[in-house]
C-alpha positions as CSV (number, residue, x, y, z in Angstrom):
1,X,-50.9,-94.6,-63.8
2,X,-52.1,-95.2,-67.4
3,X,-50.9,-97.8,-69.9
4,X,-51.4,-96.7,-73.5
5,X,-50.7,-97.9,-77.0
6,X,-50.4,-95.4,-79.8
7,X,-48.8,-96.1,-83.2
8,X,-47.9,-99.6,-81.8
9,X,-45.8,-98.1,-79.1
10,X,-46.6,-99.0,-75.4
11,X,-46.2,-96.2,-72.9
12,X,-46.5,-96.0,-69.1
13,X,-47.7,-92.6,-67.8
14,X,-46.5,-92.5,-64.2
15,X,-47.4,-88.9,-63.5
16,X,-48.2,-89.7,-59.9
17,X,-44.8,-91.3,-59.4
18,X,-46.1,-94.6,-58.1
19,X,-43.2,-96.7,-59.3
20,X,-40.5,-97.6,-56.8
21,X,-36.8,-97.8,-57.9
22,X,-36.9,-101.6,-58.0
23,X,-40.0,-101.5,-60.2
24,X,-38.4,-98.9,-62.5
25,X,-35.4,-101.2,-62.8
26,X,-37.8,-103.9,-64.0
27,X,-39.2,-101.5,-66.6
28,X,-35.7,-100.9,-67.9
29,X,-35.0,-104.6,-68.1
30,X,-38.1,-105.1,-70.3
31,X,-36.9,-102.3,-72.6
32,X,-38.8,-99.2,-71.4
33,X,-36.9,-95.9,-71.7
34,X,-37.8,-92.8,-69.6
35,X,-38.8,-89.7,-71.6
36,X,-36.6,-86.8,-70.4
37,X,-38.5,-84.3,-68.2
38,X,-41.5,-86.6,-67.7
39,X,-42.5,-89.6,-65.5
40,X,-43.3,-91.4,-68.7
41,X,-41.7,-94.6,-70.0
42,X,-41.8,-95.8,-73.6
43,X,-41.1,-99.4,-74.8
44,X,-38.5,-99.1,-77.6
45,X,-36.7,-102.4,-77.9
46,X,-39.2,-105.2,-77.5
47,X,-42.5,-106.3,-79.0
48,X,-45.7,-105.1,-77.4
49,X,-47.1,-108.6,-77.7
50,X,-44.2,-110.0,-75.5
51,X,-44.3,-107.2,-72.8
52,X,-47.9,-106.0,-72.2
53,X,-49.3,-109.2,-70.6
54,X,-46.3,-109.6,-68.4
55,X,-46.4,-105.9,-67.5
56,X,-50.1,-106.2,-66.3
57,X,-49.3,-109.4,-64.3
58,X,-46.3,-107.7,-62.7
59,X,-48.2,-104.6,-61.7
60,X,-51.0,-106.7,-60.3
61,X,-48.6,-108.8,-58.3
62,X,-46.8,-105.6,-57.0
63,X,-50.1,-104.0,-56.0
64,X,-49.6,-101.0,-58.3
65,X,-52.8,-99.3,-59.3
66,X,-53.1,-98.7,-63.1
67,X,-55.7,-98.1,-65.8
68,X,-55.7,-99.3,-69.4
69,X,-56.5,-96.8,-72.1
70,X,-59.1,-97.9,-74.7
71,X,-56.5,-98.7,-77.2
72,X,-54.5,-100.8,-74.8
73,X,-57.7,-102.6,-73.6
74,X,-58.6,-103.4,-77.3
75,X,-55.0,-104.5,-77.9
76,X,-54.9,-106.8,-74.9
77,X,-58.3,-108.3,-75.8
78,X,-57.2,-109.0,-79.3
79,X,-54.0,-110.5,-78.0
80,X,-55.8,-112.8,-75.7
81,X,-58.0,-114.0,-78.5
82,X,-54.9,-114.7,-80.5
83,X,-53.3,-116.5,-77.6
84,X,-56.4,-118.6,-77.1
85,X,-56.5,-119.5,-80.8
86,X,-52.8,-120.3,-80.8
87,X,-53.2,-122.5,-77.7
88,X,-56.0,-124.4,-79.5
89,X,-53.8,-124.9,-82.5
90,X,-51.0,-126.2,-80.3
91,X,-53.3,-128.6,-78.6
92,X,-54.5,-129.8,-82.0
93,X,-51.0,-130.3,-83.4
94,X,-49.8,-132.1,-80.2
95,X,-52.8,-134.4,-80.1
96,X,-52.4,-135.3,-83.8
97,X,-48.7,-136.1,-83.4
98,X,-49.5,-138.2,-80.4
99,X,-52.3,-140.1,-82.2
100,X,-55.1,-138.6,-80.2
101,X,-57.2,-136.8,-82.8
102,X,-60.6,-136.6,-84.3
103,X,-60.5,-139.3,-87.0
104,X,-63.6,-137.8,-88.7
105,X,-61.7,-134.6,-89.7
106,X,-58.7,-136.7,-90.9
107,X,-61.0,-138.9,-92.9
108,X,-62.6,-135.8,-94.5
109,X,-59.2,-134.5,-95.3
110,X,-58.2,-137.8,-96.9
111,X,-61.4,-137.7,-98.9
112,X,-60.5,-134.3,-100.2
113,X,-57.1,-135.5,-101.2
114,X,-58.6,-138.5,-103.1
115,X,-61.0,-136.3,-105.0
116,X,-58.8,-133.2,-105.7
117,X,-55.1,-134.2,-105.7
118,X,-53.8,-135.7,-108.9
119,X,-51.3,-138.0,-107.4
120,X,-51.8,-140.5,-104.6
121,X,-50.0,-139.3,-101.4
122,X,-48.1,-141.7,-99.2
123,X,-49.3,-142.2,-95.6
124,X,-46.5,-140.0,-94.2
125,X,-47.3,-137.3,-96.7
126,X,-51.0,-137.4,-95.8
127,X,-50.2,-137.0,-92.1
128,X,-47.8,-134.2,-92.8
129,X,-50.3,-132.4,-94.9
130,X,-53.1,-132.7,-92.4
131,X,-50.8,-131.5,-89.6
132,X,-49.9,-128.4,-91.6
133,X,-53.6,-127.8,-92.3
134,X,-54.4,-128.1,-88.6
135,X,-51.7,-125.7,-87.4
136,X,-52.1,-123.2,-90.3
137,X,-48.5,-121.9,-90.0
138,X,-46.2,-124.8,-89.6
139,X,-42.8,-126.3,-90.3
140,X,-41.9,-129.5,-92.1
141,X,-38.5,-130.8,-91.0
142,X,-38.7,-134.1,-92.9
143,X,-35.6,-135.6,-94.5
144,X,-34.7,-134.9,-98.1
145,X,-36.6,-137.1,-100.5
146,X,-39.7,-137.4,-98.4
147,X,-42.0,-135.4,-100.7
148,X,-42.3,-132.1,-98.8
149,X,-43.2,-130.2,-101.9
150,X,-46.2,-132.4,-102.6
151,X,-47.3,-131.9,-99.0
152,X,-47.3,-128.1,-99.3
153,X,-49.1,-128.2,-102.7
154,X,-51.8,-130.4,-101.2
155,X,-52.4,-127.9,-98.4
156,X,-52.3,-125.0,-100.8
157,X,-55.0,-126.6,-102.9
158,X,-57.2,-127.2,-99.9
159,X,-56.9,-123.6,-98.7
160,X,-57.4,-122.3,-102.2
161,X,-60.6,-124.2,-102.7
162,X,-61.8,-122.9,-99.3
163,X,-61.1,-119.3,-100.7
164,X,-58.5,-118.7,-97.9
165,X,-55.6,-118.1,-100.3
166,X,-55.1,-117.7,-104.0
167,X,-51.4,-117.3,-104.6
168,X,-48.3,-119.5,-103.7
169,X,-45.1,-117.5,-103.2
170,X,-42.0,-119.7,-102.7
171,X,-38.6,-118.5,-101.6
172,X,-35.6,-120.8,-102.0
173,X,-32.3,-121.5,-103.8
174,X,-32.5,-121.4,-107.6
175,X,-32.2,-125.1,-107.9
176,X,-35.7,-125.6,-106.4
177,X,-37.5,-123.6,-109.1
178,X,-37.7,-126.5,-111.6
179,X,-38.9,-129.1,-109.0
180,X,-41.6,-126.7,-107.7
181,X,-43.1,-126.3,-111.3
182,X,-42.8,-130.0,-112.0
183,X,-44.3,-131.1,-108.7
184,X,-47.1,-128.5,-109.2
185,X,-48.2,-130.3,-112.4
186,X,-47.8,-133.8,-111.0
187,X,-49.6,-133.0,-107.7
188,X,-52.4,-130.7,-108.8
189,X,-52.8,-131.9,-112.4
190,X,-52.4,-128.5,-114.1
191,X,-49.6,-126.4,-115.4
192,X,-49.1,-123.4,-113.1
193,X,-49.1,-119.9,-114.3
194,X,-45.7,-119.3,-112.9
195,X,-43.4,-116.3,-112.6
196,X,-39.7,-116.6,-111.7
197,X,-38.7,-113.4,-109.9
198,X,-34.9,-113.8,-109.6
199,X,-32.0,-112.1,-111.3
200,X,-32.4,-109.7,-114.2
201,X,-33.2,-106.0,-113.8
202,X,-35.0,-104.9,-110.6
203,X,-37.1,-102.3,-112.5
204,X,-38.5,-105.0,-114.8
205,X,-39.4,-107.2,-111.8
206,X,-41.2,-104.4,-110.2
207,X,-43.8,-104.5,-112.9
208,X,-44.7,-108.0,-111.7
209,X,-45.4,-106.8,-108.2
210,X,-47.8,-104.1,-109.3
211,X,-49.5,-105.9,-112.2
212,X,-53.4,-105.9,-112.2
213,X,-55.3,-108.8,-110.6
214,X,-56.2,-110.2,-114.1
215,X,-52.5,-110.6,-114.8
216,X,-51.4,-112.3,-111.6
217,X,-49.8,-115.7,-111.7
218,X,-50.6,-118.5,-109.3
219,X,-47.1,-119.6,-108.5
220,X,-44.2,-117.2,-107.8
221,X,-40.6,-118.4,-107.3
222,X,-37.8,-116.2,-106.0
223,X,-34.4,-116.5,-104.3
224,X,-33.5,-115.2,-100.8
225,X,-31.2,-112.5,-102.4
226,X,-34.0,-111.2,-104.6
227,X,-36.4,-111.4,-101.6
228,X,-34.0,-109.1,-99.7
229,X,-33.7,-106.7,-102.6
230,X,-37.4,-106.5,-103.4
231,X,-38.9,-106.6,-99.9
232,X,-40.6,-103.2,-100.1
233,X,-42.3,-104.2,-103.4
234,X,-43.2,-107.6,-102.0
235,X,-44.9,-106.0,-99.0
236,X,-47.0,-103.9,-101.4
237,X,-47.7,-107.1,-103.4
238,X,-48.9,-109.0,-100.3
239,X,-51.2,-106.1,-99.3
240,X,-52.8,-105.6,-102.6
241,X,-56.6,-106.1,-102.6
242,X,-57.5,-109.6,-103.6
243,X,-54.0,-111.1,-103.0
244,X,-54.2,-113.9,-100.4
245,X,-50.8,-115.3,-100.3
246,X,-49.3,-118.6,-98.9
247,X,-45.6,-117.7,-98.3
248,X,-43.2,-120.7,-98.2
249,X,-39.6,-120.7,-97.2
250,X,-37.9,-123.6,-98.9
251,X,-34.5,-124.8,-97.6
252,X,-35.3,-122.4,-94.7
253,X,-32.0,-123.0,-92.9
254,X,-30.8,-120.1,-95.1
255,X,-32.5,-117.7,-92.7
256,X,-31.3,-119.2,-89.4
257,X,-28.7,-116.5,-88.8
258,X,-30.1,-114.1,-86.1
259,X,-29.7,-110.6,-87.4
260,X,-28.7,-111.7,-90.9
261,X,-29.9,-109.6,-93.8
262,X,-32.0,-112.4,-95.4
263,X,-33.5,-113.3,-92.0
264,X,-34.4,-109.7,-91.2
265,X,-36.1,-109.3,-94.6
266,X,-38.1,-112.5,-94.1
267,X,-39.2,-111.5,-90.6
268,X,-40.2,-108.0,-91.7
269,X,-42.4,-109.3,-94.6
270,X,-43.9,-112.4,-92.8
271,X,-46.8,-110.6,-91.1
272,X,-48.2,-109.5,-94.5
273,X,-48.9,-113.1,-95.7
274,X,-52.1,-115.0,-95.0
275,X,-50.4,-118.3,-94.3
276,X,-46.8,-119.3,-93.9
277,X,-44.7,-122.5,-94.0
278,X,-41.0,-123.4,-93.6
279,X,-39.3,-126.4,-95.2
280,X,-35.9,-127.7,-94.2
281,X,-34.4,-131.1,-93.4
282,X,-31.8,-129.4,-91.1
283,X,-33.6,-127.1,-88.7
284,X,-30.8,-126.7,-86.2
285,X,-27.5,-126.9,-88.2
286,X,-25.2,-125.4,-85.5
287,X,-27.2,-124.4,-82.5
288,X,-30.6,-124.8,-80.8
289,X,-31.1,-121.1,-81.4
290,X,-31.2,-121.7,-85.2
291,X,-35.0,-122.4,-84.9
292,X,-35.7,-118.9,-83.5
293,X,-36.1,-117.2,-86.9
294,X,-38.1,-120.0,-88.3
295,X,-40.9,-119.7,-85.7
296,X,-40.7,-116.0,-85.5
297,X,-41.4,-116.0,-89.2
298,X,-44.3,-118.5,-88.9
299,X,-45.9,-116.6,-86.0
300,X,-44.9,-113.0,-86.4
301,X,-47.5,-111.6,-83.9
302,X,-47.1,-114.3,-81.3
303,X,-44.1,-116.5,-81.6
304,X,-44.2,-119.8,-79.6
305,X,-40.7,-118.8,-78.6
306,X,-41.1,-115.6,-76.6
307,X,-38.1,-113.7,-75.2
308,X,-38.1,-115.5,-71.9
309,X,-38.1,-118.9,-73.6
310,X,-35.3,-117.9,-75.9
311,X,-33.3,-116.7,-73.0
312,X,-33.9,-120.0,-71.2
313,X,-32.8,-121.9,-74.3
314,X,-29.6,-119.9,-74.6
315,X,-28.7,-120.4,-71.0
316,X,-29.4,-124.2,-71.1
317,X,-27.3,-124.5,-74.3
318,X,-24.4,-122.7,-72.6
319,X,-24.7,-125.2,-69.7
320,X,-25.0,-128.0,-72.2
321,X,-28.2,-129.1,-70.5
322,X,-29.5,-131.0,-73.6
323,X,-32.3,-132.9,-71.8
324,X,-33.8,-129.6,-70.5
325,X,-33.4,-128.0,-73.9
326,X,-35.3,-130.8,-75.7
327,X,-38.1,-130.5,-73.1
328,X,-38.4,-126.8,-73.8
329,X,-38.4,-127.2,-77.5
330,X,-40.9,-130.2,-77.4
331,X,-43.3,-128.1,-75.3
332,X,-43.1,-124.9,-77.3
333,X,-42.6,-125.9,-80.9
334,X,-43.2,-129.6,-80.9
335,X,-46.9,-129.3,-81.8
336,X,-46.1,-126.9,-84.7
337,X,-43.6,-129.0,-86.8
338,X,-43.8,-132.3,-88.5
339,X,-40.9,-134.6,-89.3
340,X,-40.5,-137.7,-91.3
341,X,-37.3,-139.8,-91.0
342,X,-35.7,-141.8,-93.7
343,X,-36.8,-145.0,-92.1
344,X,-40.4,-143.8,-92.3
345,X,-40.4,-143.6,-96.1
346,X,-40.8,-147.3,-97.0
347,X,-38.1,-147.2,-99.6
348,X,-36.4,-150.3,-101.0
349,X,-32.9,-150.4,-99.4
350,X,-30.3,-149.1,-101.7
351,X,-27.6,-151.4,-103.1
352,X,-24.1,-150.2,-102.6
353,X,-22.0,-152.3,-104.9
354,X,-18.4,-153.1,-103.7
355,X,-15.9,-150.6,-105.0
356,X,-14.4,-151.5,-108.3
357,X,-10.7,-151.4,-107.4
358,X,-8.6,-150.5,-110.4
359,X,-4.8,-150.6,-110.9
360,X,-3.5,-147.3,-112.2
361,X,-2.1,-147.0,-115.7
362,X,1.7,-146.6,-116.0
363,X,2.0,-142.8,-116.2
364,X,-0.8,-141.9,-113.7
365,X,0.8,-144.3,-111.2
366,X,4.2,-142.7,-111.7
367,X,2.7,-139.2,-111.2
368,X,0.7,-140.2,-108.1
369,X,3.6,-141.7,-106.3
370,X,5.9,-138.9,-107.3
371,X,3.5,-136.4,-105.8
372,X,3.0,-138.6,-102.7
373,X,6.8,-138.7,-102.2
374,X,7.1,-135.0,-102.7
375,X,4.5,-134.4,-100.0
376,X,6.3,-136.7,-97.6
377,X,9.5,-134.7,-98.2
378,X,7.8,-131.4,-97.7
379,X,6.1,-132.6,-94.5
380,X,9.4,-132.9,-92.8
381,X,9.7,-129.1,-92.9
382,X,6.3,-128.4,-91.5
383,X,7.6,-127.9,-87.9
384,X,9.4,-124.8,-89.1
385,X,6.1,-123.1,-90.1
386,X,3.2,-121.6,-88.2
387,X,0.1,-123.7,-87.5
388,X,-2.2,-121.9,-89.9
389,X,0.2,-122.1,-92.8
390,X,0.7,-125.8,-92.1
391,X,-3.1,-126.4,-92.2
392,X,-3.3,-124.6,-95.5
393,X,-0.5,-126.6,-96.9
394,X,-1.9,-129.9,-95.8
395,X,-5.3,-129.1,-97.2
396,X,-3.6,-128.3,-100.5
397,X,-1.6,-131.5,-100.5
398,X,-4.7,-133.6,-100.0
399,X,-6.4,-131.9,-102.9
400,X,-3.4,-132.6,-105.0
401,X,-3.5,-136.3,-104.2
402,X,-7.3,-136.3,-105.0
403,X,-6.5,-134.6,-108.3
404,X,-4.0,-137.4,-109.1
405,X,-6.6,-140.1,-108.7
406,X,-9.2,-138.1,-110.7
407,X,-7.2,-136.8,-113.7
408,X,-3.5,-136.1,-113.6
409,X,-3.7,-133.0,-115.8
410,X,-5.6,-131.2,-113.0
411,X,-2.2,-130.8,-111.2
412,X,-1.5,-127.9,-113.6
413,X,-4.3,-125.8,-112.1
414,X,-3.6,-123.4,-109.3
415,X,-5.2,-123.9,-105.9
416,X,-6.2,-120.8,-103.9
417,X,-4.1,-120.4,-100.7
418,X,-1.7,-123.2,-101.8
419,X,1.5,-122.4,-103.6
420,X,4.0,-125.2,-102.9
421,X,6.0,-126.2,-105.9
422,X,5.3,-129.9,-106.1
423,X,6.0,-129.8,-109.9
424,X,9.3,-128.3,-111.0
425,X,8.7,-126.9,-114.5
426,X,11.9,-128.5,-115.8
427,X,11.5,-131.9,-114.1
428,X,10.6,-135.2,-115.6
429,X,7.4,-135.1,-113.5
430,X,6.3,-131.9,-115.1
431,X,6.9,-133.2,-118.6
432,X,4.7,-136.3,-117.8
433,X,1.9,-134.1,-116.6
434,X,2.0,-131.6,-119.5
435,X,2.1,-134.5,-122.0
436,X,-0.3,-136.7,-120.1
437,X,-3.2,-136.6,-122.6
438,X,-0.9,-137.8,-125.4
439,X,0.5,-140.6,-123.2
440,X,-2.6,-142.5,-122.0
441,X,-6.2,-142.3,-121.0
442,X,-6.9,-142.8,-117.2
443,X,-7.6,-146.4,-116.3
444,X,-10.8,-145.3,-114.6
445,X,-12.2,-143.9,-117.9
446,X,-11.8,-147.4,-119.5
447,X,-13.7,-149.0,-116.6
448,X,-16.3,-146.3,-116.6
449,X,-17.1,-146.8,-120.3
450,X,-17.4,-150.6,-119.8
451,X,-19.8,-150.1,-116.9
452,X,-21.9,-147.5,-118.7
453,X,-22.0,-149.8,-121.8
454,X,-23.4,-152.6,-119.6
455,X,-26.1,-150.4,-118.1
456,X,-27.0,-148.9,-121.5
457,X,-27.4,-152.4,-123.0
458,X,-30.0,-152.9,-120.2
459,X,-31.6,-149.6,-121.2
460,X,-30.8,-148.1,-117.8
461,X,-30.3,-144.4,-117.2
462,X,-27.2,-143.5,-115.2
463,X,-25.9,-140.4,-113.4
464,X,-22.1,-140.1,-113.1
465,X,-20.7,-138.1,-110.2
466,X,-17.3,-136.4,-110.2
467,X,-15.9,-133.6,-108.2
468,X,-13.4,-131.6,-110.4
469,X,-14.6,-129.7,-113.5
470,X,-11.7,-130.8,-115.6
471,X,-12.6,-134.5,-114.8
472,X,-16.3,-133.9,-115.7
473,X,-15.3,-132.5,-119.1
474,X,-12.9,-135.4,-119.6
475,X,-15.7,-137.9,-118.9
476,X,-18.1,-136.2,-121.3
477,X,-15.4,-136.1,-124.0
478,X,-14.6,-139.8,-123.7
479,X,-18.2,-140.9,-123.5
480,X,-19.1,-138.9,-126.5
481,X,-16.2,-140.3,-128.5
482,X,-17.4,-143.8,-127.5
483,X,-20.8,-143.1,-129.0
484,X,-22.8,-142.3,-125.9
485,X,-25.2,-139.4,-125.7
486,X,-24.6,-137.5,-122.4
487,X,-24.9,-134.0,-121.0
488,X,-23.1,-132.1,-118.1
489,X,-24.4,-130.2,-115.1
490,X,-21.7,-128.3,-113.1
491,X,-21.2,-124.9,-111.6
492,X,-20.9,-123.2,-115.0
493,X,-24.3,-124.6,-116.2
494,X,-26.8,-121.8,-116.1
495,X,-29.7,-121.8,-113.7
496,X,-33.2,-120.8,-114.8
497,X,-33.7,-117.1,-114.3
498,X,-36.1,-114.5,-115.7
499,X,-33.6,-113.5,-118.4
500,X,-33.4,-115.6,-121.5
501,X,-30.2,-117.5,-122.3
502,X,-29.5,-119.5,-125.4
503,X,-27.4,-122.0,-123.3
504,X,-29.3,-124.9,-121.9
505,X,-30.1,-124.6,-118.2
506,X,-29.7,-127.2,-115.4
507,X,-33.5,-127.5,-115.4
508,X,-33.7,-128.2,-119.1
509,X,-31.0,-130.8,-119.0
510,X,-32.5,-132.5,-115.9
511,X,-35.9,-132.6,-117.5
512,X,-34.6,-134.1,-120.7
513,X,-32.6,-136.7,-118.7
514,X,-35.6,-137.9,-116.6
515,X,-37.9,-138.1,-119.6
516,X,-38.0,-141.9,-120.4
517,X,-38.0,-141.6,-124.1
518,X,-35.7,-138.5,-124.6
519,X,-32.7,-140.5,-125.7
520,X,-30.6,-138.7,-123.1
521,X,-29.7,-141.6,-120.7
522,X,-26.4,-140.4,-119.2
523,X,-26.0,-137.4,-117.0
524,X,-22.6,-136.3,-115.8
525,X,-22.7,-134.0,-112.8
526,X,-20.9,-132.4,-109.9
527,X,-22.5,-132.9,-106.4
528,X,-21.9,-129.2,-105.5
529,X,-24.1,-128.1,-108.4
530,X,-26.6,-130.9,-108.7
531,X,-26.8,-132.4,-105.2
532,X,-29.6,-130.2,-103.8
533,X,-33.3,-129.9,-104.9
534,X,-32.9,-131.9,-108.1
535,X,-34.7,-135.3,-108.3
536,X,-33.7,-138.0,-110.7
537,X,-35.3,-141.0,-109.0
538,X,-38.4,-141.6,-111.2
539,X,-36.4,-142.9,-114.2
540,X,-32.8,-143.2,-113.0
541,X,-31.8,-146.0,-110.6
542,X,-28.0,-146.1,-111.1
543,X,-25.3,-143.7,-109.9
544,X,-21.6,-144.1,-110.6
545,X,-19.0,-142.3,-108.5
546,X,-16.0,-141.6,-110.6
547,X,-14.3,-139.9,-107.6
548,X,-15.2,-138.6,-104.1
549,X,-14.3,-135.8,-101.8
550,X,-14.3,-135.8,-98.0
551,X,-17.5,-133.6,-98.1
552,X,-20.1,-135.9,-96.5
553,X,-22.9,-133.3,-97.0
554,X,-22.5,-133.4,-100.8
555,X,-22.1,-137.1,-100.8
556,X,-25.4,-137.7,-98.8
557,X,-27.3,-135.2,-101.0
558,X,-26.1,-136.9,-104.1
559,X,-27.2,-140.3,-102.8
560,X,-30.7,-138.9,-102.3
561,X,-31.1,-137.8,-105.9
562,X,-32.0,-141.4,-106.9
563,X,-33.4,-142.7,-103.6
564,X,-36.5,-140.8,-102.8
565,X,-40.3,-141.0,-102.4
566,X,-42.1,-141.4,-105.7
567,X,-40.1,-144.2,-107.3
568,X,-37.7,-145.8,-104.8
569,X,-40.6,-147.7,-103.1
570,X,-40.4,-150.2,-105.9
571,X,-37.1,-149.5,-107.7
572,X,-33.8,-150.2,-106.1
573,X,-31.1,-147.5,-106.2
574,X,-27.7,-148.8,-107.2
575,X,-24.4,-147.1,-106.4
576,X,-21.1,-148.0,-108.0
577,X,-17.7,-146.7,-107.0
578,X,-14.5,-146.5,-109.1
579,X,-11.4,-146.6,-106.9
580,X,-7.7,-146.8,-107.6
581,X,-5.9,-149.4,-105.5
582,X,-3.4,-148.4,-102.8
583,X,-4.3,-144.7,-103.0
584,X,-6.0,-142.0,-101.0
585,X,-9.4,-143.2,-102.4
586,X,-9.6,-146.0,-99.9
587,X,-9.4,-143.5,-97.0
588,X,-12.0,-141.2,-98.6
589,X,-14.5,-144.0,-99.0
590,X,-14.1,-145.4,-95.5
591,X,-14.2,-141.9,-94.0
592,X,-17.5,-141.1,-95.8
593,X,-19.1,-144.3,-94.7
594,X,-18.1,-143.7,-91.0
595,X,-19.5,-140.1,-91.1
596,X,-22.7,-141.2,-92.9
597,X,-23.3,-143.8,-90.1
598,X,-22.8,-141.2,-87.4
599,X,-25.1,-138.8,-89.2
600,X,-27.9,-141.3,-89.4
601,X,-27.7,-141.9,-85.7
602,X,-28.0,-138.2,-85.0
603,X,-30.8,-137.3,-87.3
604,X,-33.2,-140.0,-86.0
605,X,-34.0,-137.7,-83.1
606,X,-36.6,-134.9,-83.4
607,X,-34.7,-132.1,-81.6
608,X,-31.0,-132.7,-82.2
609,X,-28.5,-130.3,-83.6
610,X,-27.5,-131.6,-86.9
611,X,-26.6,-130.4,-90.4
612,X,-25.4,-132.3,-93.5
613,X,-22.0,-130.7,-93.0
614,X,-21.8,-131.2,-89.3
615,X,-18.7,-133.5,-89.7
616,X,-16.9,-131.3,-92.1
617,X,-14.4,-129.6,-89.8
618,X,-11.0,-129.6,-91.6
619,X,-11.5,-133.0,-93.1
620,X,-8.7,-132.6,-95.5
621,X,-6.3,-131.7,-92.6
622,X,-7.6,-134.7,-90.6
623,X,-7.1,-137.0,-93.6
624,X,-3.6,-135.7,-94.0
625,X,-2.8,-136.6,-90.4
626,X,-4.3,-140.1,-90.8
627,X,-2.3,-140.8,-94.0
628,X,1.0,-139.2,-93.1
629,X,1.0,-139.3,-89.3
630,X,0.9,-135.5,-89.1
631,X,4.6,-135.4,-89.9
C-alpha cells in the first residue's frame, strides 16, 4: 500500500487489497472516495493537513503495512515542523497570558514601543500588542473602546521594521475607514499612503491591485462586499513579488457564518497573506461555532480547531455542556486570543444624569393619549387574528407610541408591515397631526435647546442622539434657528468611498466635530449610523439622548462613542436623557438599563456566547405585553 500526494490530493493505492471492510469504512468516514475499477482511494472532502497524520497513526495501530511516497514524506515532515512551531506559539501565548513569560523579551518590546511608537500605549495595550507579536496570527477580542486599532498598528510597525511585512490590508465596515487613517497618524506619527478600495467601478479598482511596486500604498482599506467581489485580484496582489501583507479583519464577526459568501472568500484568500489578525468585541454572537471561521482564517494550513475538535464542540453545545465547551476552547484557542474587559481600561466612571422628566405640551399630549387609547381599543380584537399578524401589529403600535414621544408629525409616515388605521383622515386627531408644526414646538425641543445652551456657555462639545430621521432633522432645524452651529450624521449621510462626492461624508463631519477649534461643537446623530467605529471621546464628553429605542446594542455602542481609551481616563463622560412623563419612555429607559446590566455580567467571561444584540428578541412585542398586558 502506498500513500501519495499529488496536486495537493492524498491517495491510498491499495492494489494488494490489504484494507478490511471496517478499515475501508473508516476511510469513507474521513472523506476518501474509491476510484471506479481500482483499489485506489482519493481524499476529496477534507484537508490533507487534518487527515494525513491521523491516517498514518490509524494504519500503524491497525497493523497495516504501507509506504509513503517521496511527496507524502516531504509533506508530512513539513507538516510536523509546522505543528511543532504552532505548539511553541501556543505555549508562548499561554505562558504570557498566565504571567509566566520571559520578561526580557517583553522589556525589549516595550523599549521598541517607547522609541518607535508616536503615542504612549496603556498597559493593557502593550500586553495585547506583545501577545499578538508572540503568536504571529492572533485574535483580539477586547471590548469596544479599548484601543484595538493602536495595538495592531504597533505590531504592524514592529514587523515592518523587521522587514517581515510592508503592507497593511484592512477589511471592515465602511465606518472603520476614517478611524484607521486617523489612528495610523496618531500611533505611528506619519500620514499613511492610503487607498480605499470600496464601491465605485470594479475595473478601476483592478488597476490598484496590479500597480507597480513603486506605486503601492502602505495602508489599504476595503469592505467585506468588495473583498468578496475582488478576491481573485486580491490573491494576485498578495502573491506579487515584494508584497508582504498583514491582513486584518476588523469587526470580524461579519465572517462568522459557516458557508457564508464573505466567510468563504476570506478563508480562500487567507493563506496568501504573511500575517493575519482578527478584531471583534463579540467573537461568539450566537453560538460557540462562531469562532470556527475566525481561527481557520488565522491558521489556514493548521487550524487549532481541527475537524475532530469542531465536532466535539458541536456535540457539547447540543448537550448544553457549557463547562466542557469552555475547557475545549480554553485549551485550543485560549493561547491565541487576547481580551481586555471594560473594567480593565482604567476609565473614569461615566456619570448618568437622572432623566429630565418633561410634561408634554398641549397638542402632543392630546395626540399621544389618543393614539394610546386607539391601541387599547384595537388590542381587544387581537384574539381574532393569527399570532404572526398580532406580533406585527404590536410591533407597529409600539413604534407609533415611540414616534409620539419623539415628534408627532412622524405618525404620518408609513411603517413597513403595519397598516392599522390609527389616524382617520377626516378625524380631529388627523387634523392635529397634519397641522402640528403650526400649533406648537415639542416640549423636548425647548428643554434640549436650554441644555445645549448651558453646555455651549461652558464651551463643551455635545453629541445629540435621536432614533427617527424626521426627529433628527427637526432638532437640526431648531438648533440652527436658535443660533447654534450643528451638523447631522444619519443613514443618508455618505460614507467615504473611492468615488468623489460633493456632499460631506460622515468622516469629514466627524473630523470637523472632534477638532477642538473647528467651531462645530454640536453633532446630531442616529445610533444606527454613528454607533459603530466612530470615536468622539477625545474632545466630546457630553451626550444627550433626545429619544431611545429598545435596541440595547445601538444604545451600548452609542455610550461607548464618548467613553473610551485615549481620553476617558481623565475626562468624565456625561449622559443626559430627555423623557416625557407618564409615557412609554419610562419603560424604554428601565428596559435598557436592565439589559445593559445583564450584558455586563455576561461579557466579563472569556468564553461566553454574547453579542451586543443578544437581548433583542421581539423587544417591541415584549414591551407591548408589559404595557398593555398582552390584551
